[in-house]
TORPANU-487440 format. One line per field, with one value per residue (C-alpha): x, z, y; chain; residue in one letter. Coordinates in steps of 0.2 Angstrom, whole numbers. Last residue first. Layout:
BEGIN
x (X, ...)
z (Z, ...)
y (Y, ...)
ch (A, ...)
aa (A, ...)
***
This chain:
BEGIN
x (328, 312, 318, 335, 329, 310, 299, 294, 277, 283, 270, 278, 271, 256, 251, 232, 229, 241, 232, 215, 221, 227, 211, 201, 212, 210, 191, 190, 198, 186, 170, 164, 147, 150, 166, 157, 146, 161, 170, 154, 153, 172, 169, 154, 162, 177, 166, 156, 173, 178, 161, 164, 181, 174, 162, 175, 186, 171, 169, 188, 187, 173, 182, 198, 188, 191, 207, 199, 210, 207, 189, 188, 200, 188, 173, 181, 186, 168, 161, 173, 168, 150, 154, 164, 149, 137, 149, 152, 134, 131, 146, 139, 122, 129, 141, 128, 116, 130, 136, 121, 120, 139, 139, 125, 135, 150, 165, 182, 191, 203, 189, 179, 193, 197, 212, 231, 234, 219, 207, 190, 177, 163, 152, 153, 140, 141, 157, 148, 142, 160, 160, 143, 149, 165, 156, 143, 156, 165, 149, 143, 160, 160, 142, 146, 161, 151, 137, 150, 158, 141, 136, 153, 150, 132, 139, 151, 138, 127, 141, 144)
z (339, 349, 367, 376, 388, 389, 375, 375, 382, 399, 413, 423, 438, 438, 453, 452, 461, 475, 478, 478, 491, 502, 499, 505, 520, 526, 523, 532, 547, 546, 545, 527, 519, 514, 506, 494, 488, 486, 476, 465, 462, 457, 445, 437, 434, 426, 415, 410, 405, 395, 386, 382, 376, 365, 358, 355, 346, 335, 330, 327, 315, 306, 304, 299, 283, 281, 278, 275, 288, 300, 298, 300, 316, 323, 320, 329, 344, 344, 346, 360, 369, 368, 375, 389, 393, 394, 404, 416, 419, 423, 435, 444, 446, 453, 464, 472, 474, 483, 494, 506, 509, 511, 524, 534, 533, 541, 529, 534, 522, 515, 513, 504, 492, 488, 493, 491, 484, 480, 468, 466, 471, 475, 461, 462, 450, 439, 430, 417, 410, 404, 394, 387, 381, 373, 364, 358, 351, 342, 335, 329, 320, 313, 307, 299, 290, 284, 278, 268, 260, 255, 247, 238, 231, 226, 217, 207, 203, 197, 186, 178)
y (-89, -88, -90, -88, -75, -76, -70, -51, -46, -44, -45, -60, -68, -57, -47, -45, -62, -57, -40, -48, -61, -46, -37, -52, -56, -38, -38, -55, -47, -32, -42, -46, -44, -26, -31, -42, -28, -17, -30, -33, -14, -14, -29, -22, -5, -14, -24, -8, 0, -15, -14, 5, 1, -12, 0, 13, 1, -4, 15, 16, 1, 8, 25, 17, 10, -8, -16, -33, -41, -27, -28, -46, -45, -32, -43, -57, -45, -39, -56, -60, -43, -48, -65, -56, -45, -60, -70, -56, -53, -71, -71, -56, -63, -80, -71, -60, -75, -85, -70, -69, -88, -89, -74, -83, -99, -90, -86, -92, -80, -93, -106, -93, -89, -107, -118, -120, -103, -94, -103, -94, -106, -94, -97, -116, -123, -108, -114, -123, -106, -102, -118, -113, -96, -103, -117, -105, -93, -107, -114, -97, -95, -112, -110, -94, -101, -116, -105, -94, -110, -116, -100, -99, -116, -112, -97, -107, -120, -106, -99, -116)
ch (A, A, A, A, A, A, A, A, A, A, A, A, A, A, A, A, A, A, A, A, A, A, A, A, A, A, A, A, A, A, A, A, A, A, A, A, A, A, A, A, A, A, A, A, A, A, A, A, A, A, A, A, A, A, A, A, A, A, A, A, A, A, A, A, A, A, A, A, A, A, A, A, A, A, A, A, A, A, A, A, A, A, A, A, A, A, A, A, A, A, A, A, A, A, A, A, A, A, A, A, A, A, A, A, A, A, A, A, A, A, A, A, A, A, A, A, A, A, A, A, A, A, A, A, A, A, A, A, A, A, A, A, A, A, A, A, A, A, A, A, A, A, A, A, A, A, A, A, A, A, A, A, A, A, A, A, A, A, A, A)
aa (R, N, G, G, A, P, P, S, L, S, T, S, A, P, T, M, S, Q, R, L, L, E, F, F, Q, E, Q, Q, K, S, D, L, L, G, Q, M, D, A, I, H, A, I, V, E, K, Q, I, L, D, Q, I, S, A, M, E, R, R, L, A, D, I, K, G, P, D, E, Q, K, Q, L, L, D, I, L, I, L, R, K, G, E, M, S, A, K, M, E, V, M, R, R, H, F, A, R, A, L, P, E, M, K, D, M, Q, D, R, S, L, S, L, S, Q, Y, L, H, G, D, G, S, P, F, C, L, P, T, G, F, N, S, Q, A, M, F, Y, H, Y, G, L, T, G, I, A, A, A, N, L, A, L, S, L, I, L, I, G, T, L, W, S, S, K, M)
***
């Protein structure tokens, strides 16, 4: 009786681990599929590179930068996703606050690295653009960073 109980727990544990790994793998590979068009960031009714009227030479220089940047972003975002899942587990188990704080610091460090990578990538791209393209680029950047709504509360009349 005891061994069948332990076997059941082992099977359940393996199934949960397989589901977690499968979920992370799915998200990782779905993000990887976007590498075919590294400069196709939607901007209104077209794509970023169409809005900037890049020359062929500029495109040739930007494509490797964009691919390398996106690869790094996928890796860091996958790491953050794994840490988020661990955080949820720690919170659910009401683990030691020290463990939770250490994980929070790790997550903050990864987020800091992501921000540094984004800033460095913007600077790299800026160096390849002429002054008119730079103006357009930063205007598109401003537009993309202005959310339609930043409120965390439900819209008026919602959730009753």
